[in-house]
N, CA, C and O atoms as a MOPAC input file, in Angstrom:
PM7 MOZYME 1SCF
protein

 N      2.22500 1    -9.80200 1   -20.94000 1
 C      3.48200 1    -9.44400 1   -21.54600 1
 C      4.44200 1    -8.95300 1   -20.47100 1
 O      4.11600 1    -8.02400 1   -19.73200 1
 N      5.60700 1    -9.55600 1   -20.37200 1
 C      6.60400 1    -9.16200 1   -19.40000 1
 C      7.73500 1    -8.43300 1   -20.10000 1
 O      8.23500 1    -8.86700 1   -21.13800 1
 N      8.12300 1    -7.32500 1   -19.51100 1
 C      9.19800 1    -6.50500 1   -20.05400 1
 C     10.36700 1    -6.58000 1   -19.09300 1
 O     10.18800 1    -6.44000 1   -17.88300 1
 N     11.54900 1    -6.79700 1   -19.61500 1
 C     12.75100 1    -6.82200 1   -18.78000 1
 C     13.14800 1    -5.38700 1   -18.45200 1
 O     13.27300 1    -4.54900 1   -19.34500 1
 N     13.34800 1    -5.11300 1   -17.15500 1
 C     13.83000 1    -3.78900 1   -16.76500 1
 C     15.06400 1    -3.95200 1   -15.89600 1
 O     15.19400 1    -4.91700 1   -15.14300 1
 N     15.95500 1    -3.00100 1   -16.01500 1
 C     17.19000 1    -3.03800 1   -15.23100 1
 C     16.85900 1    -2.71000 1   -13.77900 1
 O     15.89500 1    -1.99400 1   -13.50500 1
 N     17.65100 1    -3.22900 1   -12.85400 1
 C     17.37100 1    -3.01300 1   -11.43500 1
 C     17.51700 1    -1.54800 1   -11.04000 1
 O     16.88600 1    -1.11200 1   -10.07700 1
 N     18.32900 1    -0.78000 1   -11.75300 1
 C     18.51800 1     0.63000 1   -11.40800 1
 C     17.53600 1     1.54300 1   -12.14600 1
 O     17.59100 1     2.76100 1   -11.97300 1
 N     16.65500 1     0.99100 1   -12.95100 1
 C     15.68600 1     1.78000 1   -13.71600 1
 C     14.73000 1     2.52600 1   -12.79200 1
 O     14.22900 1     1.96100 1   -11.82000 1
 N     14.48000 1     3.79500 1   -13.10000 1
 C     13.47600 1     4.61400 1   -12.43600 1
 C     12.68700 1     5.33600 1   -13.52100 1
 O     13.29200 1     5.91000 1   -14.42600 1
 N     11.35800 1     5.32600 1   -13.46200 1
 C     10.56300 1     6.03400 1   -14.46700 1
 C     10.89500 1     7.53000 1   -14.47700 1
 O     11.16900 1     8.12300 1   -13.43400 1
 N     10.86600 1     8.11900 1   -15.65400 1
 C     11.12400 1     9.55400 1   -15.77600 1
 C     10.03200 1    10.20100 1   -16.60700 1
 O      9.29400 1     9.53600 1   -17.33400 1
 N      9.95000 1    11.51700 1   -16.48000 1
 C      8.97400 1    12.30200 1   -17.23900 1
 C      9.35500 1    12.36300 1   -18.72400 1
 O      8.53400 1    12.75500 1   -19.55300 1
 N     10.59500 1    11.97800 1   -19.06700 1
 C     11.09200 1    12.06200 1   -20.44700 1
 C     10.57500 1    10.94000 1   -21.34400 1
 O     10.77100 1    10.98300 1   -22.55800 1
 N      9.92700 1     9.95100 1   -20.77100 1
 C      9.43300 1     8.82800 1   -21.56400 1
 C      7.90900 1     8.85100 1   -21.58700 1
 O      7.29100 1     9.50600 1   -20.74800 1
 N      7.30200 1     8.15400 1   -22.52100 1
 C      5.83600 1     8.13000 1   -22.58000 1
 C      5.24400 1     7.60200 1   -21.27300 1
 O      5.74300 1     6.63200 1   -20.70300 1
 N      4.17100 1     8.25400 1   -20.80400 1
 C      3.55700 1     7.89500 1   -19.53200 1
 C      2.95100 1     6.49400 1   -19.59000 1
 O      2.24800 1     6.14600 1   -20.53900 1
 N      3.23300 1     5.71000 1   -18.57400 1
 C      2.75800 1     4.34400 1   -18.39800 1
 C      3.03900 1     3.45800 1   -19.61100 1
 O      2.18700 1     2.70600 1   -20.08600 1
 N      4.27900 1     3.58700 1   -20.08500 1
 C      4.72800 1     2.66200 1   -21.12700 1
 C      4.97300 1     1.29500 1   -20.48700 1
 O      4.81800 1     1.13800 1   -19.27500 1
 N      5.34800 1     0.32300 1   -21.28600 1
 C      5.52700 1    -1.04800 1   -20.77800 1
 C      6.54500 1    -1.11300 1   -19.64000 1
 O      6.33900 1    -1.82700 1   -18.65800 1
 N      7.65000 1    -0.36100 1   -19.77500 1
 C      8.68600 1    -0.39300 1   -18.73100 1
 C      8.15500 1     0.17200 1   -17.42200 1
 O      8.41600 1    -0.38100 1   -16.35400 1
 N      7.41200 1     1.26900 1   -17.49800 1
 C      6.86900 1     1.86500 1   -16.27500 1
 C      5.84800 1     0.94400 1   -15.62700 1
 O      5.85200 1     0.77100 1   -14.40800 1
 N      4.98700 1     0.36100 1   -16.42200 1
 C      4.00100 1    -0.56700 1   -15.85500 1
 C      4.69600 1    -1.74800 1   -15.17700 1
 O      4.30800 1    -2.15200 1   -14.08000 1
 N      5.71400 1    -2.29800 1   -15.82200 1
 C      6.45200 1    -3.42600 1   -15.23600 1
 C      7.17900 1    -2.99100 1   -13.96100 1
 O      7.22800 1    -3.73600 1   -12.98200 1
 N      7.74000 1    -1.78500 1   -13.98200 1
 C      8.43600 1    -1.25600 1   -12.80000 1
 C      7.47100 1    -1.17800 1   -11.61100 1
 O      7.78400 1    -1.66100 1   -10.52300 1
 N      6.30000 1    -0.56800 1   -11.82200 1
 C      5.34300 1    -0.41800 1   -10.72700 1
 C      4.74200 1    -1.76600 1   -10.31900 1
 O      4.44300 1    -1.97800 1    -9.14400 1
 N      4.56700 1    -2.65600 1   -11.25900 1
 C      4.07800 1    -3.99900 1   -10.92400 1
 C      5.07700 1    -4.69400 1    -9.99600 1
 O      4.68900 1    -5.26800 1    -8.97800 1
 N      6.36300 1    -4.64000 1   -10.35000 1
 C      7.39900 1    -5.25800 1    -9.50400 1
 C      7.45300 1    -4.60400 1    -8.13100 1
 O      7.60700 1    -5.28300 1    -7.11600 1
 N      7.32600 1    -3.28400 1    -8.10700 1
 C      7.35700 1    -2.54300 1    -6.84000 1
 C      6.18600 1    -2.97100 1    -5.94900 1
 O      6.37100 1    -3.20900 1    -4.75600 1
 N      5.00000 1    -3.06800 1    -6.51800 1
 C      3.81600 1    -3.48100 1    -5.75900 1
 C      3.92700 1    -4.92400 1    -5.26800 1
 O      3.57300 1    -5.22400 1    -4.12800 1
 N      4.42000 1    -5.81600 1    -6.13000 1
 C      4.57200 1    -7.21900 1    -5.72800 1
 C      5.59000 1    -7.36700 1    -4.60200 1
 O      5.38500 1    -8.16100 1    -3.68400 1
 N      6.68300 1    -6.61400 1    -4.66200 1
 C      7.69400 1    -6.67500 1    -3.60400 1
 C      7.11500 1    -6.15900 1    -2.28800 1
 O      7.37000 1    -6.72300 1    -1.22400 1
 N      6.33800 1    -5.08600 1    -2.37200 1
 C      5.69500 1    -4.52500 1    -1.17900 1
 C      4.73200 1    -5.53800 1    -0.56400 1
 O      4.70600 1    -5.72100 1     0.65300 1
 N      3.94900 1    -6.18500 1    -1.40400 1
 C      2.99600 1    -7.19000 1    -0.92800 1
 C      3.73200 1    -8.36200 1    -0.26800 1
 O      3.32600 1    -8.82800 1     0.79700 1
 N      4.80700 1    -8.83500 1    -0.89500 1
 C      5.59200 1    -9.93500 1    -0.32400 1
 C      6.15500 1    -9.55700 1     1.04600 1
 O      6.16100 1   -10.37100 1     1.96900 1
 N      6.62300 1    -8.32500 1     1.16900 1
 C      7.17600 1    -7.84500 1     2.43600 1
 C      6.10500 1    -7.84300 1     3.53000 1
 O      6.36400 1    -8.25800 1     4.66000 1
 N      4.91500 1    -7.37900 1     3.19100 1
 C      3.80700 1    -7.34800 1     4.15900 1
 C      3.41900 1    -8.76600 1     4.56800 1
 O      3.20400 1    -9.03700 1     5.74900 1
 N      3.32900 1    -9.66300 1     3.59800 1
 C      2.96000 1   -11.04600 1     3.91400 1
 C      4.00300 1   -11.71500 1     4.80400 1
 O      3.65200 1   -12.47900 1     5.70300 1
 N      5.27400 1   -11.43400 1     4.56100 1
 C      6.33900 1   -11.98400 1     5.39600 1
 C      6.21500 1   -11.45500 1     6.82500 1
 O      6.32400 1   -12.21800 1     7.78500 1
 N      5.98900 1   -10.14900 1     6.96200 1
 C      5.81000 1    -9.56800 1     8.29600 1
 C      4.60900 1   -10.19300 1     9.00700 1
 O      4.65400 1   -10.43700 1    10.21200 1
 N      3.54700 1   -10.44800 1     8.26500 1
 C      2.35100 1   -11.05700 1     8.85900 1
 C      2.64300 1   -12.45300 1     9.38300 1
 O      2.18000 1   -12.82700 1    10.46100 1
 N      3.40900 1   -13.22100 1     8.62200 1
 C      3.77200 1   -14.57100 1     9.07100 1
 C      4.60800 1   -14.50300 1    10.34600 1
 O      4.42500 1   -15.30000 1    11.26600 1
 N      5.53700 1   -13.53200 1    10.38700 1
 C      6.36900 1   -13.37300 1    11.58100 1
 C      5.51700 1   -12.97900 1    12.78300 1
 O      5.73300 1   -13.46900 1    13.89100 1
 N      4.55600 1   -12.09800 1    12.56100 1
 C      3.66300 1   -11.67300 1    13.64100 1
 C      2.85700 1   -12.84500 1    14.16400 1
 O      2.71200 1   -13.02000 1    15.37400 1
 N      2.33600 1   -13.64000 1    13.25600 1
 C      1.55200 1   -14.80200 1    13.65300 1
 C      2.39100 1   -15.75100 1    14.50700 1
 O      1.92500 1   -16.26300 1    15.52500 1
 N      3.62100 1   -15.97800 1    14.08400 1
 C      4.50900 1   -16.84700 1    14.86500 1
 C      4.77700 1   -16.24300 1    16.24200 1
 O      4.78000 1   -16.96100 1    17.24200 1
 N      5.00200 1   -14.93800 1    16.30100 1
 C      5.25200 1   -14.26900 1    17.58800 1
 C      4.03200 1   -14.33000 1    18.49800 1
 O      4.15700 1   -14.54400 1    19.70400 1
 N      2.84400 1   -14.14100 1    17.91100 1
 C      1.63000 1   -14.18800 1    18.72200 1
 C      1.40000 1   -15.58600 1    19.27600 1
 O      0.91800 1   -15.73200 1    20.40000 1
 N      1.73300 1   -16.60600 1    18.51300 1
 C      1.57200 1   -17.97200 1    18.99800 1
 C      2.54800 1   -18.26400 1    20.13100 1
 O      2.20900 1   -18.97200 1    21.08100 1
 N      3.76100 1   -17.71800 1    20.03200 1
 C      4.73400 1   -17.89200 1    21.11100 1
 C      4.30800 1   -17.14500 1    22.36600 1
 O      4.51500 1   -17.62200 1    23.48200 1
 N      3.71700 1   -15.98200 1    22.17900 1
 C      3.32400 1   -15.11500 1    23.29000 1
 C      2.07000 1   -15.58000 1    24.01000 1
 O      1.70100 1   -14.99900 1    25.03100 1
 N      1.40500 1   -16.61100 1    23.50700 1
 C      0.10900 1   -16.99800 1    24.06400 1
 C      0.21200 1   -17.68000 1    25.43200 1
 O     -0.76700 1   -18.23400 1    25.93400 1
 N      1.37100 1   -17.63400 1    26.00800 1
 C      1.52900 1   -18.25500 1    27.32600 1
 C      0.81300 1   -17.43600 1    28.39800 1
 O      0.58900 1   -16.23700 1    28.23300 1
 N      0.46600 1   -18.08700 1    29.47200 1
 C     -0.18300 1   -17.40000 1    30.59500 1
 C      0.85100 1   -16.65600 1    31.40900 1
 O      1.92300 1   -17.17600 1    31.71700 1
 N      0.50600 1   -15.42700 1    31.74900 1
 C      1.37900 1   -14.61900 1    32.60400 1
 C      0.76900 1   -14.60000 1    34.00500 1
 O     -0.36500 1   -14.15400 1    34.17900 1
 N      1.51600 1   -15.08300 1    35.00800 1
 C      0.96400 1   -15.10900 1    36.36400 1
 C      0.74700 1   -13.69500 1    36.92100 1
 O     -0.15300 1   -13.47300 1    37.73100 1
 N      1.56600 1   -12.75600 1    36.48800 1
 C      1.45500 1   -11.38500 1    36.98200 1
 C      0.43400 1   -10.61300 1    36.14100 1
 O      0.50700 1   -10.61800 1    34.91200 1
 N     -0.51500 1    -9.95200 1    36.80600 1
 C     -1.55800 1    -9.22000 1    36.09400 1
 C     -0.98800 1    -8.10500 1    35.22100 1
 O     -1.48400 1    -7.86400 1    34.12000 1
 N      0.02900 1    -7.43700 1    35.69800 1
 C      0.64100 1    -6.34800 1    34.93100 1
 C      1.28900 1    -6.89400 1    33.65500 1
 O      1.18400 1    -6.28900 1    32.58900 1
 N      1.95500 1    -8.03300 1    33.77600 1
 C      2.55900 1    -8.65700 1    32.59800 1
 C      1.48600 1    -9.08800 1    31.60300 1
 O      1.64500 1    -8.92000 1    30.39300 1
 N      0.40200 1    -9.64100 1    32.11900 1
 C     -0.68100 1   -10.08100 1    31.26000 1
 C     -1.31500 1    -8.88200 1    30.53800 1
 O     -1.58600 1    -8.95500 1    29.34000 1
 N     -1.54600 1    -7.79600 1    31.25400 1
 C     -2.14400 1    -6.59600 1    30.66400 1
 C     -1.21400 1    -6.00800 1    29.59600 1
 O     -1.66000 1    -5.59300 1    28.52600 1
 N      0.04700 1    -5.98100 1    29.89800 1
 C      1.02300 1    -5.46100 1    28.93000 1
 C      1.05500 1    -6.32500 1    27.67300 1
 O      1.10500 1    -5.81400 1    26.55400 1
 N      1.02600 1    -7.62200 1    27.87400 1
 C      1.03500 1    -8.55600 1    26.75200 1
 C     -0.22900 1    -8.39300 1    25.90000 1
 O     -0.15800 1    -8.41700 1    24.67100 1
 N     -1.37600 1    -8.22900 1    26.54700 1
 C     -2.63700 1    -8.04300 1    25.81900 1
 C     -2.63400 1    -6.73700 1    25.03600 1
 O     -3.14500 1    -6.68400 1    23.91800 1
 N     -2.06500 1    -5.68900 1    25.61400 1
 C     -1.97300 1    -4.40400 1    24.91600 1
 C     -1.08000 1    -4.53800 1    23.68900 1
 O     -1.43300 1    -4.06800 1    22.60700 1
 N      0.05600 1    -5.16700 1    23.85300 1
 C      0.96400 1    -5.38600 1    22.72300 1
 C      0.27800 1    -6.18900 1    21.62100 1
 O      0.40200 1    -5.88200 1    20.43600 1
 N     -0.43200 1    -7.20000 1    22.03000 1
 C     -1.14400 1    -8.06600 1    21.08400 1
 C     -2.20900 1    -7.27900 1    20.32200 1
 O     -2.35500 1    -7.43300 1    19.11000 1
 N     -2.94400 1    -6.44300 1    21.03300 1
 C     -3.98100 1    -5.62400 1    20.41300 1
 C     -3.39300 1    -4.65400 1    19.39000 1
 O     -3.93000 1    -4.49900 1    18.29300 1
 N     -2.30700 1    -4.01300 1    19.74900 1
 C     -1.63600 1    -3.08700 1    18.83100 1
 C     -1.15400 1    -3.82600 1    17.59500 1
 O     -1.30700 1    -3.34000 1    16.47400 1
 N     -0.58100 1    -4.98100 1    17.79700 1
 C     -0.07500 1    -5.78600 1    16.68400 1
 C     -1.20500 1    -6.22200 1    15.76300 1
 O     -1.06200 1    -6.18300 1    14.54100 1
 N     -2.31200 1    -6.63100 1    16.33600 1
 C     -3.45100 1    -7.06700 1    15.51500 1
 C     -4.05500 1    -5.90200 1    14.72300 1
 O     -4.48200 1    -6.08600 1    13.58300 1
 N     -4.09300 1    -4.72000 1    15.31400 1
 C     -4.57500 1    -3.54400 1    14.57500 1
 C     -3.65300 1    -3.22000 1    13.41500 1
 O     -4.11500 1    -2.88100 1    12.32600 1
 N     -2.35400 1    -3.32200 1    13.64100 1
 C     -1.38400 1    -3.06800 1    12.57100 1
 C     -1.56100 1    -4.08600 1    11.44400 1
 O     -1.48600 1    -3.72500 1    10.26900 1
 N     -1.79300 1    -5.33200 1    11.78600 1
 C     -1.99300 1    -6.37000 1    10.77100 1
 C     -3.29300 1    -6.13300 1    10.00800 1
 O     -3.36800 1    -6.40600 1     8.81000 1
 N     -4.31700 1    -5.62600 1    10.69400 1
 C     -5.57600 1    -5.33300 1    10.01200 1
 C     -5.36500 1    -4.21200 1     8.98700 1
 O     -5.89100 1    -4.27400 1     7.87600 1
 N     -4.59900 1    -3.19800 1     9.36500 1
 C     -4.27600 1    -2.12100 1     8.41100 1
 C     -3.51200 1    -2.68500 1     7.22100 1
 O     -3.75000 1    -2.28600 1     6.08100 1
 N     -2.60800 1    -3.59900 1     7.48100 1
 C     -1.83400 1    -4.19200 1     6.38700 1
 C     -2.69800 1    -5.08500 1     5.51100 1
 O     -2.46300 1    -5.18200 1     4.30700 1
 N     -3.69300 1    -5.73700 1     6.09700 1
 C     -4.61900 1    -6.54600 1     5.29700 1
 C     -5.36300 1    -5.64800 1     4.31700 1
 O     -5.53000 1    -5.99400 1     3.14700 1
 N     -5.80600 1    -4.49900 1     4.80000 1
 C     -6.48200 1    -3.54600 1     3.92000 1
 C     -5.52900 1    -3.02800 1     2.85500 1
 O     -5.92800 1    -2.81100 1     1.71000 1
 N     -4.27800 1    -2.83100 1     3.22700 1
 C     -3.26900 1    -2.36100 1     2.28100 1
 C     -3.04300 1    -3.39300 1     1.18300 1
 O     -2.86600 1    -3.02700 1     0.02100 1
 N     -3.04600 1    -4.66100 1     1.52800 1
 C     -2.88100 1    -5.71800 1     0.52300 1
 C     -4.00900 1    -5.67000 1    -0.49400 1
 O     -3.77800 1    -5.87100 1    -1.68600 1
 N     -5.23900 1    -5.40300 1    -0.03200 1
 C     -6.33700 1    -5.32400 1    -0.99600 1
 C     -6.16200 1    -4.11800 1    -1.91900 1
 O     -6.54800 1    -4.17200 1    -3.08700 1
 N     -5.58000 1    -3.02800 1    -1.40200 1
 C     -5.30300 1    -1.86800 1    -2.25700 1
 C     -4.17800 1    -2.18200 1    -3.24800 1
 O     -4.21500 1    -1.73900 1    -4.39500 1
 N     -3.19400 1    -2.93700 1    -2.80400 1
 C     -2.11600 1    -3.35300 1    -3.70100 1
 C     -2.67700 1    -4.24700 1    -4.80400 1
 O     -2.33300 1    -4.08300 1    -5.97500 1
 N     -3.54100 1    -5.19000 1    -4.43100 1
 C     -4.15800 1    -6.06700 1    -5.43100 1
 C     -4.98500 1    -5.26000 1    -6.43000 1
 O     -4.97500 1    -5.55100 1    -7.62700 1
 N     -5.70000 1    -4.24600 1    -5.93900 1
 C     -6.48900 1    -3.39100 1    -6.83400 1
 C     -5.57100 1    -2.63300 1    -7.79500 1
 O     -5.89900 1    -2.47200 1    -8.97000 1
 N     -4.42100 1    -2.16600 1    -7.29700 1
 C     -3.46100 1    -1.47000 1    -8.16000 1
 C     -2.90000 1    -2.42700 1    -9.21300 1
 O     -2.72600 1    -2.04100 1   -10.36900 1
 N     -2.61900 1    -3.66400 1    -8.82400 1
 C     -2.13500 1    -4.66200 1    -9.78600 1
 C     -3.19600 1    -4.94800 1   -10.84800 1
 O     -2.87100 1    -5.14500 1   -12.01900 1
 N     -4.45800 1    -4.97100 1   -10.43800 1
 C     -5.55400 1    -5.14500 1   -11.40500 1
 C     -5.61000 1    -3.96700 1   -12.38100 1
 O     -5.84400 1    -4.15200 1   -13.57600 1
 N     -5.39200 1    -2.74600 1   -11.85500 1
 C     -5.40100 1    -1.56300 1   -12.73600 1
 C     -4.23600 1    -1.61500 1   -13.72100 1
 O     -4.37100 1    -1.17400 1   -14.86200 1
 N     -3.10000 1    -2.14600 1   -13.29100 1
 C     -1.96700 1    -2.31100 1   -14.21300 1
 C     -2.36800 1    -3.27600 1   -15.31900 1
 O     -2.11700 1    -3.02000 1   -16.49700 1
 N     -2.99600 1    -4.39400 1   -14.93400 1
 C     -3.38300 1    -5.41500 1   -15.91100 1
 C     -4.40400 1    -4.89000 1   -16.91400 1
 O     -4.36300 1    -5.25100 1   -18.09000 1
 N     -5.32600 1    -4.03400 1   -16.45200 1
 C     -6.35000 1    -3.55100 1   -17.38900 1
 C     -6.01600 1    -2.20900 1   -18.03200 1
 O     -6.81200 1    -1.67000 1   -18.80100 1
 N     -4.83200 1    -1.66600 1   -17.71600 1
 C     -4.37000 1    -0.44800 1   -18.39100 1
 C     -4.82400 1     0.86100 1   -17.77800 1
 O     -4.61800 1     1.91900 1   -18.37100 1
 N     -5.43900 1     0.81500 1   -16.60400 1
 C     -5.91800 1     2.04300 1   -15.96000 1
 C     -4.96600 1     2.58800 1   -14.90000 1
 O     -5.21600 1     3.65300 1   -14.33600 1
 N     -3.89000 1     1.87800 1   -14.62800 1
 C     -2.97500 1     2.28300 1   -13.56200 1
 C     -2.28400 1     3.60000 1   -13.92100 1
 O     -1.87200 1     3.82300 1   -15.05900 1
 N     -2.17500 1     4.45900 1   -12.91300 1
 C     -1.45600 1     5.71800 1   -13.09100 1
 C     -2.33800 1     6.87600 1   -13.50300 1
 O     -1.86200 1     8.00100 1   -13.65700 1
 N     -3.62100 1     6.60900 1   -13.68300 1
 C     -4.54200 1     7.67100 1   -14.09100 1
 C     -5.53700 1     7.94200 1   -12.96700 1
 O     -6.04800 1     7.01200 1   -12.34300 1
 N     -5.80700 1     9.21600 1   -12.71500 1
 C     -6.71100 1     9.64900 1   -11.65400 1
 C     -8.11400 1     9.11100 1   -11.90400 1
 O     -8.64100 1     9.22300 1   -13.01100 1
 N     -8.71400 1     8.52900 1   -10.87300 1
 C    -10.06000 1     7.98000 1   -10.99500 1
 C    -11.11600 1     9.06800 1   -11.16900 1
 O    -12.18500 1     8.79900 1   -11.71700 1
 N    -10.83500 1    10.29900 1   -10.71000 1
 C    -11.81100 1    11.37800 1   -10.83000 1
 C    -11.66100 1    12.16400 1   -12.12500 1
 O    -12.65000 1    12.48300 1   -12.78400 1
 N    -10.41500 1    12.47400 1   -12.48600 1
 C    -10.19700 1    13.35900 1   -13.63900 1
 C     -9.74600 1    12.62400 1   -14.88900 1
 O     -9.88900 1    13.14300 1   -15.99600 1
 N     -9.20700 1    11.43000 1   -14.72900 1
 C     -8.66700 1    10.69500 1   -15.87400 1
 C     -7.28600 1    11.16600 1   -16.28800 1
 O     -6.69100 1    10.61300 1   -17.21200 1
 N     -6.77100 1    12.18600 1   -15.60800 1
 C     -5.44000 1    12.71600 1   -15.90600 1
 C     -4.36400 1    11.81000 1   -15.29800 1
 O     -4.62300 1    11.10400 1   -14.32400 1
 N     -3.15300 1    11.83100 1   -15.87500 1
 C     -2.06700 1    11.03900 1   -15.28900 1
 C     -1.72300 1    11.50300 1   -13.87000 1
 O     -1.69900 1    12.70000 1   -13.58600 1
 N     -1.46300 1    10.55600 1   -13.00400 1
 C     -0.96300 1    10.84400 1   -11.65500 1
 C      0.54400 1    11.00200 1   -11.79700 1
 O      1.18100 1    10.22500 1   -12.50700 1
 N      1.11600 1    11.98500 1   -11.13900 1
 C      2.54900 1    12.23500 1   -11.30900 1
 C      3.37900 1    11.01600 1   -10.90600 1
 O      3.02900 1    10.27600 1    -9.98600 1
 N      4.48500 1    10.83300 1   -11.62100 1
 C      5.37600 1     9.70600 1   -11.30800 1
 C      5.92900 1     9.82700 1    -9.89800 1
 O      6.11400 1     8.81800 1    -9.21700 1
 N      6.19700 1    11.06200 1    -9.44700 1
 C      6.70400 1    11.24900 1    -8.07900 1
 C      5.68000 1    10.73800 1    -7.05900 1
 O      6.04800 1    10.09900 1    -6.07300 1
 N      4.39700 1    11.01900 1    -7.30000 1
 C      3.34700 1    10.54400 1    -6.38700 1
 C      3.25500 1     9.02300 1    -6.42800 1
 O      3.15000 1     8.37800 1    -5.38500 1
 N      3.29300 1     8.45200 1    -7.62200 1
 C      3.22200 1     6.99100 1    -7.74000 1
 C      4.44200 1     6.32000 1    -7.11800 1
 O      4.34000 1     5.23600 1    -6.54300 1
 N      5.58400 1     6.96800 1    -7.23700 1
 C      6.80000 1     6.42100 1    -6.62300 1
 C      6.64500 1     6.39200 1    -5.10500 1
 O      7.03000 1     5.42000 1    -4.45500 1
 N      6.08100 1     7.46000 1    -4.54300 1
 C      5.90700 1     7.55500 1    -3.09100 1
 C      4.73400 1     6.70800 1    -2.60000 1
 O      4.79600 1     6.12300 1    -1.51800 1
 N      3.67300 1     6.64500 1    -3.39100 1
 C      2.46300 1     5.91100 1    -3.00600 1
 C      1.93500 1     5.15500 1    -4.21600 1
 O      1.02000 1     5.62500 1    -4.89300 1
 N      2.50500 1     3.99000 1    -4.49100 1
 C      2.14900 1     3.25800 1    -5.71300 1
 C      0.69500 1     2.79300 1    -5.78400 1
 O      0.24200 1     2.34900 1    -6.83900 1
 N     -0.04000 1     2.88900 1    -4.67500 1
 C     -1.44900 1     2.50000 1    -4.70300 1
 C     -2.36400 1     3.69900 1    -4.93500 1
 O     -3.58600 1     3.55900 1    -4.88500 1
 N     -1.79600 1     4.86700 1    -5.18600 1
 C     -2.58500 1     6.08800 1    -5.36200 1
 C     -3.58900 1     5.91300 1    -6.50300 1
 O     -3.27500 1     5.34600 1    -7.54900 1
 N     -4.80400 1     6.41500 1    -6.27100 1
 C     -5.84300 1     6.36300 1    -7.30300 1
 C     -6.27300 1     7.76100 1    -7.72800 1
 O     -7.02200 1     7.92200 1    -8.69200 1
 N     -5.79300 1     8.77900 1    -6.99700 1
 C     -6.14300 1    10.15900 1    -7.30000 1
 C     -4.88300 1    10.98900 1    -7.48600 1
 O     -3.86500 1    10.74700 1    -6.83800 1
 N     -4.96000 1    11.97200 1    -8.38100 1
 C     -3.85100 1    12.92000 1    -8.51500 1
 C     -3.78300 1    13.74500 1    -7.22800 1
 O     -4.71500 1    13.72700 1    -6.42400 1
 N     -2.69500 1    14.45400 1    -7.04000 1
 C     -2.55000 1    15.26500 1    -5.83000 1
 C     -3.68300 1    16.27800 1    -5.74100 1
 O     -4.25900 1    16.47400 1    -4.67000 1
 N     -4.00500 1    16.92000 1    -6.85500 1
 C     -5.06400 1    17.93200 1    -6.85700 1
 C     -6.40800 1    17.31400 1    -6.46600 1
 O     -7.12800 1    17.86700 1    -5.63400 1
 N     -6.74300 1    16.18200 1    -7.06000 1
 C     -8.01100 1    15.51500 1    -6.74900 1
 C     -8.02600 1    15.02800 1    -5.29800 1
 O     -9.06100 1    15.09600 1    -4.63400 1
 N     -6.88500 1    14.53800 1    -4.80300 1
 C     -6.79800 1    14.08400 1    -3.41300 1
 C     -7.00500 1    15.25300 1    -2.45600 1
 O     -7.72300 1    15.12400 1    -1.46500 1
 N     -6.37500 1    16.40100 1    -2.74900 1
 C     -6.54100 1    17.57500 1    -1.89300 1
 C     -7.99500 1    18.03800 1    -1.88400 1
 O     -8.52300 1    18.38600 1    -0.82700 1
 N     -8.64900 1    18.04900 1    -3.04600 1
 C    -10.05800 1    18.44900 1    -3.12800 1
 C    -10.92100 1    17.47000 1    -2.32500 1
 O    -11.84300 1    17.88500 1    -1.62200 1
 N    -10.62400 1    16.19100 1    -2.43000 1
 C    -11.34800 1    15.15600 1    -1.68900 1
 C    -11.20200 1    15.38600 1    -0.17500 1
 O    -12.17900 1    15.30600 1     0.56900 1
 N     -9.97200 1    15.67200 1     0.26800 1
 C     -9.73000 1    15.90200 1     1.68900 1
 C    -10.41300 1    17.17200 1     2.17300 1
 O    -10.89500 1    17.21100 1     3.30500 1
 N    -10.46900 1    18.21900 1     1.34000 1
 C    -11.17700 1    19.44700 1     1.71800 1
 C    -12.67200 1    19.15500 1     1.89600 1
 O    -13.29200 1    19.62000 1     2.85200 1
 N    -13.24000 1    18.38500 1     0.97100 1
 C    -14.66300 1    18.02200 1     1.09200 1
 C    -14.91100 1    17.21200 1     2.35800 1
 O    -15.90000 1    17.43200 1     3.05700 1
 N    -14.02000 1    16.28200 1     2.65000 1
 C    -14.15600 1    15.47900 1     3.87500 1
 C    -14.12700 1    16.36200 1     5.10700 1
 O    -14.91800 1    16.18100 1     6.03300 1
 N    -13.20400 1    17.32400 1     5.11500 1
 C    -13.06200 1    18.23400 1     6.26300 1
 C    -14.33200 1    19.04900 1     6.45400 1
 O    -14.77400 1    19.23300 1     7.58800 1
 N    -14.92200 1    19.53500 1     5.38700 1
 C    -16.15300 1    20.32200 1     5.47800 1
 C    -17.25800 1    19.49000 1     6.11600 1
 O    -17.95500 1    19.97000 1     7.01000 1
 N    -17.42500 1    18.25600 1     5.66900 1
 C    -18.47400 1    17.40000 1     6.21600 1
 C    -18.17700 1    16.96500 1     7.64500 1
 O    -19.09600 1    16.76400 1     8.43900 1
 N    -16.90700 1    16.82200 1     7.97200 1
 C    -16.51400 1    16.39300 1     9.31000 1
 C    -16.75200 1    17.50300 1    10.32900 1
 O    -17.06500 1    17.23300 1    11.48900 1
 N    -16.60300 1    18.75200 1     9.89200 1
 C    -16.74600 1    19.88500 1    10.81900 1
 C    -18.18600 1    20.16600 1    11.21700 1
 O    -18.42500 1    20.99400 1    12.09600 1
 N    -19.15100 1    19.49900 1    10.59300 1
 C    -20.58400 1    19.73700 1    10.90600 1
 C    -20.93200 1    19.31200 1    12.30100 1
 O    -22.08300 1    19.44300 1    12.71700 1

């Protein structure tokens, strides 16, 4: 089911949580983000293919390899981000989007606006990070 939303629409706390308009809004936001990442990836691939020339100077070659390595790491992070975006789109489709995976409580609209792939409420995320810190300090 597709719902028409105005381009200036922003979800508010005054409406029912994760109603059709909000789900469509976040779906569009996630799809646009994914398209942007895929476009950047295509541009990177084209740039890397152009850059594959041999550099006679060792310093130029080392610099080029460093740039290439940084770019590939960034693309790997974006690949992982795409899988998180796809998972969020799946949650929208099955009706679980916007709810904390640990508590089942709604994730705030402000958090979803800032991080549309969020799966935990701020409170649950903070508790998760505290637990991680405790185990990391061992």
